[in-house]
C-alpha positions in Angstrom: 0.1 0.1 0.1 1.7 3.4 -1.0 1.7 6.0 1.6 -0.2 8.9 -0.3 0.7 11.3 2.3 4.6 11.1 2.1 6.1 14.4 1.5 2.9 16.2 2.7 2.9 15.3 6.5 5.4 14.9 9.1 7.1 11.2 9.0 4.8 8.7 10.4 1.7 10.8 10.4 0.9 9.8 6.9 0.6 6.2 7.9 -1.1 7.0 10.9 -3.7 8.7 8.8 -3.8 6.0 6.6 -4.6 3.5 9.2 -7.4 5.5 10.4 -8.9 6.0 6.9 -8.4 2.3 5.8 -9.8 1.0 9.3 -13.0 3.2 8.9 -13.6 2.3 5.4 -13.2 -1.4 6.2 -15.3 -1.2 9.1 -18.0 1.3 7.8 -21.6 0.0 8.2 -25.1 1.7 7.8 -26.5 3.2 10.8 -30.1 3.7 11.9 -31.1 7.3 13.2 -31.6 5.7 16.5 -32.2 2.0 18.1 -32.6 0.8 21.5 -29.8 -1.4 23.2 -30.6 -4.3 25.5 -31.0 -1.8 28.5 -33.6 0.4 26.6 -31.1 3.3 26.4 -31.6 5.2 23.4 -28.7 5.2 20.9 -28.6 8.1 19.0 -26.5 8.8 15.7 -24.5 11.8 14.8 -22.7 12.8 11.9 -20.5 15.5 10.0 -17.1 16.5 9.2 -14.2 17.9 10.9 -11.0 19.7 10.2 -7.9 18.5 11.8 -4.2 19.8 12.7 -1.4 17.6 13.8 1.5 19.2 14.9 4.9 17.1 16.1 5.9 17.9 19.7 9.3 16.5 19.3 11.8 15.0 16.9 10.7 11.5 15.9 12.8 9.1 18.1 14.2 6.6 15.5 15.6 3.2 16.8 15.8 -0.2 15.0 12.4 -1.8 14.9 10.5 1.2 15.2 10.4 5.3 14.9 8.1 6.9 18.0 6.6 10.3 17.6 4.5 12.5 19.8 2.0 15.1 18.4 -0.3 17.6 19.6 -4.1 17.3 17.9 -6.5 20.1 17.3 -10.1 19.6 15.6 -13.1 21.6 14.7 -16.1 19.3 14.2 -19.2 20.3 12.4 -22.7 18.8 11.8 -24.4 17.4 14.4 -21.2 17.8 16.6 -20.4 21.5 16.7 -17.2 21.5 18.8 -13.4 21.8 19.1 -11.0 19.2 20.4 -7.5 19.3 21.9 -5.3 16.1 22.4 -2.3 14.2 22.1 -1.0 11.2 20.0 1.5 8.8 20.4 2.7 6.8 17.4 5.0 4.0 16.4 6.1 3.2 12.6 7.7 -0.1 12.4 10.4 -1.0 9.9 7.9 -3.3 8.3 6.0 -1.5 5.6 2.4 -1.1 6.4 2.8 -2.0 10.0 2.1 0.9 12.7 0.1 2.0 15.6 -1.0 5.0 17.5 -3.0 5.9 20.7 -4.5 9.4 21.3 -6.8 11.0 23.8 -8.5 14.1 23.1 -11.1 16.4 24.9 -14.3 17.4 22.8 -15.9 20.4 24.1 -19.0 21.9 22.4 -22.6 21.0 21.4 -23.8 17.5 20.5 -27.4 17.5 18.8 -28.3 20.7 21.1 -26.8 19.6 24.1 -23.6 21.5 25.6 -20.8 19.9 27.4 -17.6 18.0 26.9 -16.4 14.4 26.8 -13.1 12.6 26.0 -12.4 10.3 23.3 -9.8 7.6 23.5 -8.1 6.2 20.0 -6.5 2.9 19.6 -5.3 2.2 16.1 -2.9 -0.4 14.4 -2.1 -1.5 11.0 -0.6 -5.1 10.4 1.0 -5.0 7.0 -1.8 -2.9 5.4 -4.6 -4.5 7.4 -6.1 -1.7 9.7 -7.9 -2.1 13.1 -9.3 1.4 14.6 -11.2 1.7 17.9 -12.4 5.3 19.3 -14.4 5.2 22.5 -15.9 7.7 24.9 -13.8 7.4 28.2 -16.4 6.3 30.9 -17.5 9.2 33.0 -15.6 11.9 31.0 -18.9 13.6 30.0 -19.8 17.2 31.5 -22.9 19.5 31.4 -25.7 18.1 29.3 -23.2 15.4 28.1 -22.8 13.9 31.6 -23.2 10.1 31.4 -22.2 9.9 27.7 -20.9 6.7 26.2 -20.3 5.6 22.7 -18.1 5.1 19.9 -17.0 7.0 16.7 -15.9 6.1 13.3 -13.7 8.4 11.2 -13.9 8.5 7.2 -11.2 10.1 5.0 -12.4 10.6 1.3 -10.7 12.9 -1.1 -8.5 14.5 1.6 -11.9 15.4 3.7 -12.6 13.9 7.2 -16.1 12.9 8.4 -17.3 11.3 11.5 -20.0 9.0 12.4 -20.8 8.9 16.3 -23.1 6.3 17.9 -23.8 7.4 21.5 -26.2 7.2 24.2 -26.7 9.5 27.5 -27.4 7.8 30.6 -30.7 8.9 32.3 -30.3 11.8 34.8 -31.2 11.1 38.4 
């Protein structure tokens, strides 16, 4: 798999974005607008676009086996989620073409389908010789304001250089 991002993004970041895009495309499924889970909690679906700015925070640490990098993440979400986020990413690009991984944490602050507050997303992604796996979930009990009690997972799609998201979430009943 050729890295389309080389020369455009910092070393390693292109492959990390490729992991994200490939995993999302490979795992994409049709979602209903809302559904009920086993506990009769309403599962909501949000979607839209976002812009992301990733900035290296230090020189990559090159060593036999893998190159490690640390980057800051700034996003602006649009659509059902009108928000900004700030976070950090750690990545590892191995010496084997098509194998890499990253983890990231980002705090999202704004409005989700009319509810204001914040929550934290945790990313975990790997690519094994071109086969991607991506998991983005809400950190339990990280919601604030009207987003208190939020849980869920997000998928990211990258097509023609544009980023979009699909976010399935639920809010715990307020007591």
